[in-house]
C-alpha positions as CSV (number, residue, x, y, z in Angstrom):
1,X,18.8,34.6,-14.6
2,X,19.6,32.1,-17.4
3,X,19.0,28.9,-15.8
4,X,16.5,27.6,-12.8
5,X,16.9,24.6,-10.8
6,X,14.2,21.4,-10.6
7,X,12.5,22.9,-7.5
8,X,12.0,26.2,-8.8
9,X,10.8,24.9,-12.2
10,X,8.4,22.4,-10.4
11,X,6.9,25.3,-8.3
12,X,6.5,27.3,-11.9
13,X,5.0,24.0,-13.6
14,X,2.4,23.4,-10.7
15,X,1.1,26.9,-11.7
16,X,0.7,26.4,-15.1
17,X,3.8,28.0,-16.5
18,X,4.5,27.2,-20.2
19,X,7.3,24.6,-21.0
20,X,9.0,24.1,-24.1
21,X,10.8,20.8,-24.7
22,X,13.5,21.3,-27.3
23,X,14.6,17.5,-27.7
24,X,14.1,15.1,-30.7
25,X,10.9,13.5,-31.2
26,X,11.9,9.9,-30.1
27,X,13.4,11.6,-26.9
28,X,9.9,13.3,-26.4
29,X,8.1,10.4,-27.0
30,X,9.9,8.2,-24.4
31,X,9.3,10.7,-21.4
32,X,8.2,14.4,-21.3
33,X,7.0,17.1,-18.6
34,X,3.2,16.8,-18.6
35,X,1.8,19.6,-20.9
36,X,5.2,20.7,-22.3
37,X,4.9,21.9,-26.0
38,X,7.4,20.3,-28.0
39,X,9.5,22.4,-30.5
40,X,12.8,20.8,-31.6
41,X,15.8,22.8,-31.1
42,X,16.3,22.9,-34.8
43,X,12.9,24.3,-35.5
44,X,12.8,26.9,-32.7
45,X,14.4,29.8,-34.4
46,X,11.5,29.5,-37.0
47,X,8.7,28.7,-34.6
48,X,9.4,31.3,-32.2
49,X,5.6,32.7,-32.9
50,X,4.3,29.5,-31.5
51,X,5.7,30.5,-28.1
52,X,3.7,32.3,-25.5
53,X,4.6,35.8,-25.2
54,X,4.8,37.5,-21.7
55,X,4.9,35.0,-19.4
56,X,8.4,33.2,-18.5
57,X,9.1,30.3,-20.8
58,X,10.8,27.0,-19.2
59,X,13.0,25.5,-21.7
60,X,13.9,21.9,-21.3
61,X,16.1,19.1,-23.0
62,X,17.3,16.1,-21.6
63,X,20.4,17.7,-19.3
64,X,20.1,21.3,-19.4
65,X,22.7,21.8,-22.6
66,X,20.3,22.1,-25.5
67,X,17.8,24.0,-23.4
68,X,20.4,26.7,-22.7
69,X,20.6,27.5,-26.3
70,X,16.7,27.1,-26.6
71,X,16.4,29.9,-24.1
72,X,19.0,32.1,-25.8
73,X,16.8,31.7,-28.8
74,X,13.9,32.8,-27.1
75,X,15.5,35.8,-25.4
76,X,17.2,37.0,-28.7
77,X,13.3,36.8,-29.9
78,X,12.3,39.1,-27.3
79,X,10.6,36.1,-25.0
80,X,11.2,35.7,-21.4
81,X,12.9,32.2,-21.2
82,X,15.3,30.4,-18.6
83,X,16.8,26.7,-19.2
84,X,15.9,24.0,-16.8
85,X,19.1,22.9,-15.2
86,X,19.4,19.1,-15.3
87,X,16.6,18.8,-17.8
88,X,14.1,15.9,-18.0
89,X,16.6,13.5,-16.5
90,X,16.6,15.8,-13.2
91,X,12.9,15.9,-13.4
92,X,12.6,12.2,-13.3
93,X,15.2,11.8,-10.7
94,X,13.4,14.1,-8.6
95,X,10.5,11.9,-8.9
96,X,8.2,14.2,-10.7
97,X,5.4,12.9,-13.2
98,X,5.9,12.3,-17.0
99,X,4.0,11.8,-20.0
100,X,4.8,9.6,-22.9
101,X,4.2,9.6,-26.6
102,X,4.5,11.7,-29.4
103,X,3.1,15.1,-29.5
104,X,-0.7,15.1,-29.2
105,X,-0.6,11.4,-28.3
106,X,0.7,11.5,-24.7
107,X,-0.6,9.8,-21.6
108,X,0.1,10.6,-18.2
109,X,2.4,8.4,-16.1
110,X,4.1,8.7,-12.6
111,X,7.4,7.6,-11.7
112,X,7.9,5.9,-8.0
113,X,7.4,9.1,-6.3
114,X,4.3,10.6,-7.7
115,X,4.5,14.2,-7.6
116,X,3.0,17.0,-9.1
117,X,-0.4,18.1,-10.8
118,X,-2.6,14.9,-11.9
């Protein structure tokens, strides 16, 4: 399994599964999955040690392309990882909550459907 859909990811997220967002800083600041760890794709290879080991890690980007590459980087480093198909865009369109702000300064927000953990 290299990629999971939004419902599968949402179930994992609700149980506290680790999420790594590999987008650029400005993208992450606009909206991200609550609790997501931000590591830009260009830095992921040198920051693998910061990614939780043992549990399945869900890698997310804007649409699912960069996260596939990010998941491959983590897999090559011995981590269990999958890409979230459709990325943050699909997460938002599905009505799930988001945070905004730079890493470490996020505030919780919800789109119109208000789903997920609070």
